[in-house]
C-alpha positions as CSV (number, residue, x, y, z in Angstrom):
1,M,-24.8,94.8,-64.5
2,K,-21.7,93.3,-62.9
3,K,-20.9,96.5,-61.2
4,I,-24.5,96.6,-59.7
5,S,-24.4,93.1,-58.5
6,L,-20.9,93.8,-56.9
7,L,-22.0,96.8,-55.3
8,L,-25.2,95.2,-54.0
9,C,-23.1,92.4,-52.4
10,S,-20.6,94.5,-50.9
11,I,-23.5,96.7,-49.2
12,V,-25.1,93.3,-47.8
13,L,-21.7,92.2,-46.4
14,T,-21.0,95.6,-45.2
15,G,-24.5,95.7,-43.6
16,A,-24.4,92.3,-42.0
17,V,-20.9,93.0,-40.4
18,Y,-21.8,96.5,-38.9
19,G,-25.3,95.4,-38.1
20,Q,-24.1,92.8,-35.5
21,E,-22.5,95.7,-33.5
22,G,-24.6,97.0,-31.0
23,N,-25.3,96.9,-27.4
24,P,-23.0,94.8,-25.4
25,V,-24.4,91.5,-24.0
26,V,-24.8,91.5,-20.5
27,S,-23.4,88.2,-19.2
28,G,-23.4,86.5,-15.8
29,G,-27.4,86.0,-15.6
30,E,-27.7,89.6,-14.9
31,G,-30.6,91.6,-16.8
32,A,-30.4,94.8,-18.5
33,K,-30.6,96.9,-15.2
34,G,-27.8,94.8,-13.8
35,K,-30.4,92.9,-11.5
36,A,-29.7,89.2,-11.0
37,R,-32.4,87.0,-12.7
38,P,-33.2,83.4,-11.3
39,P,-32.3,80.7,-13.8
40,R,-34.6,80.5,-16.9
41,I,-37.2,77.5,-17.1
42,P,-37.2,76.4,-20.8
43,D,-40.5,76.6,-22.6
44,A,-40.3,73.4,-24.5
45,P,-37.6,70.8,-24.9
46,F,-35.5,71.9,-28.0
47,V,-33.0,69.2,-27.7
48,P,-34.0,65.8,-26.7
49,K,-32.5,64.7,-23.4
50,R,-31.7,61.1,-22.3
51,G,-34.8,59.2,-21.9
52,M,-36.8,61.8,-23.6
53,V,-37.6,59.9,-27.0
54,K,-38.4,56.5,-25.6
55,R,-41.1,54.1,-26.1
56,E,-42.9,51.4,-24.0
57,Q,-42.3,47.8,-24.5
58,G,-44.3,46.5,-27.4
59,Q,-45.0,50.2,-28.6
60,F,-43.8,50.7,-32.1
61,W,-43.5,54.5,-32.4
62,A,-41.0,56.6,-30.2
63,G,-41.4,59.9,-29.0
64,P,-42.2,62.2,-26.1
65,P,-45.8,61.8,-24.8
66,D,-48.3,64.7,-25.4
67,E,-49.0,66.1,-22.0
68,G,-51.3,68.9,-23.0
69,R,-48.9,71.5,-22.2
70,F,-51.3,74.4,-23.4
71,T,-54.0,72.9,-21.2
72,Q,-52.0,72.6,-17.9
73,I,-50.5,76.0,-18.2
74,L,-53.9,77.7,-19.0
75,T,-55.6,75.7,-16.1
76,L,-53.0,77.2,-14.0
77,T,-53.7,80.8,-14.9
78,L,-57.3,80.3,-14.0
79,V,-56.3,79.4,-10.5
80,P,-56.7,82.6,-8.2
81,K,-53.1,83.7,-7.1
82,E,-53.7,82.9,-3.5
83,K,-54.3,79.1,-4.4
84,L,-51.7,78.7,-7.0
85,H,-48.8,77.8,-4.6
86,E,-50.9,74.9,-3.3
87,K,-51.9,73.8,-6.8
88,L,-48.2,73.9,-7.9
89,S,-47.2,72.0,-4.8
90,A,-49.2,69.1,-5.9
91,W,-46.9,68.4,-9.0
92,P,-44.0,66.4,-8.6
93,N,-41.9,68.4,-11.1
94,Y,-42.3,71.5,-8.9
95,Q,-40.8,69.8,-6.0
96,E,-37.6,69.4,-8.0
97,L,-37.2,73.1,-8.7
98,D,-35.0,75.2,-6.4
99,E,-36.4,78.4,-4.8
100,A,-35.3,80.7,-7.9
101,Q,-37.1,78.6,-10.3
102,R,-40.1,78.3,-8.6
103,V,-40.1,82.1,-8.5
104,R,-39.6,82.3,-12.0
105,L,-42.1,79.6,-13.0
106,E,-44.8,81.7,-10.8
107,E,-43.9,84.9,-12.9
108,R,-44.2,83.2,-15.9
109,I,-47.7,81.9,-15.0
110,D,-48.6,85.5,-14.0
111,Q,-47.2,86.7,-17.5
112,V,-49.4,84.0,-19.4
113,R,-52.4,85.0,-17.0
114,E,-52.1,88.6,-17.9
115,S,-52.0,87.9,-21.8
116,A,-54.8,85.2,-21.7
117,R,-57.1,88.0,-19.8
118,K,-56.2,90.7,-22.2
119,L,-56.8,88.3,-25.3
120,A,-60.0,87.1,-24.0
121,L,-61.2,90.8,-23.3
122,D,-60.2,91.6,-26.7
123,V,-62.3,88.8,-28.2
124,A,-65.3,90.3,-26.1
125,K,-64.6,93.7,-27.5
126,E,-64.2,92.3,-31.0
127,F,-67.5,90.6,-30.9
128,G,-69.2,93.4,-29.2
129,L,-70.1,91.4,-25.9
130,Q,-71.5,93.2,-23.1
131,V,-68.8,92.5,-20.3
132,G,-68.9,94.8,-17.4
133,P,-66.3,95.8,-15.0
134,G,-67.5,93.3,-12.5
135,Q,-67.9,90.5,-15.0
136,E,-64.4,90.4,-16.5
137,D,-63.1,87.8,-14.4
138,D,-66.2,85.6,-14.9
139,F,-65.8,86.2,-18.7
140,V,-62.2,85.1,-18.8
141,R,-62.7,82.0,-16.7
142,M,-65.5,81.0,-18.9
143,Y,-63.8,81.9,-22.1
144,W,-60.7,80.0,-21.5
145,G,-62.7,77.1,-19.7
146,E,-64.5,76.5,-22.9
147,R,-61.3,76.9,-25.0
148,V,-59.7,74.3,-22.8
149,K,-62.6,71.9,-23.2
150,I,-62.2,72.2,-26.8
151,D,-58.6,71.7,-26.9
152,S,-59.2,68.3,-24.8
153,E,-61.7,67.1,-27.0
154,L,-59.8,67.9,-30.2
155,R,-56.7,66.2,-28.6
156,Q,-58.7,62.9,-27.7
157,E,-60.0,62.9,-31.6
158,L,-56.6,63.4,-32.7
159,L,-55.1,60.9,-30.3
160,Q,-57.5,58.2,-31.7
161,R,-57.0,59.1,-35.3
162,R,-53.0,59.1,-34.8
163,K,-53.4,55.6,-33.3
164,K,-55.4,54.4,-36.1
165,L,-52.8,55.7,-38.8
166,E,-50.0,54.4,-36.6
167,E,-51.1,50.9,-36.8
168,E,-51.8,51.2,-40.6
169,A,-48.3,52.6,-41.0
170,E,-46.9,49.9,-38.8
171,S,-48.5,47.1,-40.8
172,K,-47.1,48.5,-44.0
173,I,-43.6,48.7,-42.5
174,L,-43.9,45.2,-41.2
175,Q,-45.1,43.6,-44.4
176,R,-42.1,45.1,-46.1
177,F,-39.5,44.6,-43.0
178,P,-40.7,41.5,-41.2
179,K,-39.3,41.0,-37.6
180,L,-36.1,39.1,-37.0
181,K,-36.8,35.4,-36.2
182,V,-35.3,34.7,-32.7
183,Q,-33.4,31.4,-32.6
184,P,-33.0,29.7,-29.2
């Protein structure tokens, strides 16, 4: 039994060491084909940055505000490609990006647009809907428009519920840990 477990451990460790060898990582901001890529725009903030986790005066709970990221990106995918640039230009954060980051953002929006289109048409096929070749764009726009509306309504309901629960939690915490009395 001891020999078997020793053998298994050595196989696992050997596999881990040799499994990490492979294609060398291309560095210097170049892709697999040696083509320079613009800097990546992060999908979400993984590490809190200065000022991200803050609260308004009098607000008990701290944290980044919920901006409805899904709704924002999906709304951009429904905008025709010709009008996308003017829609993005209205965003203050877009003005802060350099040209390479703007190009990358538009590429990402195109990628999301294509995957959203494919997903919507897969749903139509799964449910046996009659969506003709000329109706595909209308169906995709209507499908995601309804999904965005549902998402917005659920977000509002959850926001109201969260506010109520936060108020209850705050009162419980304040009962056990009262506020300090400020002496003049």
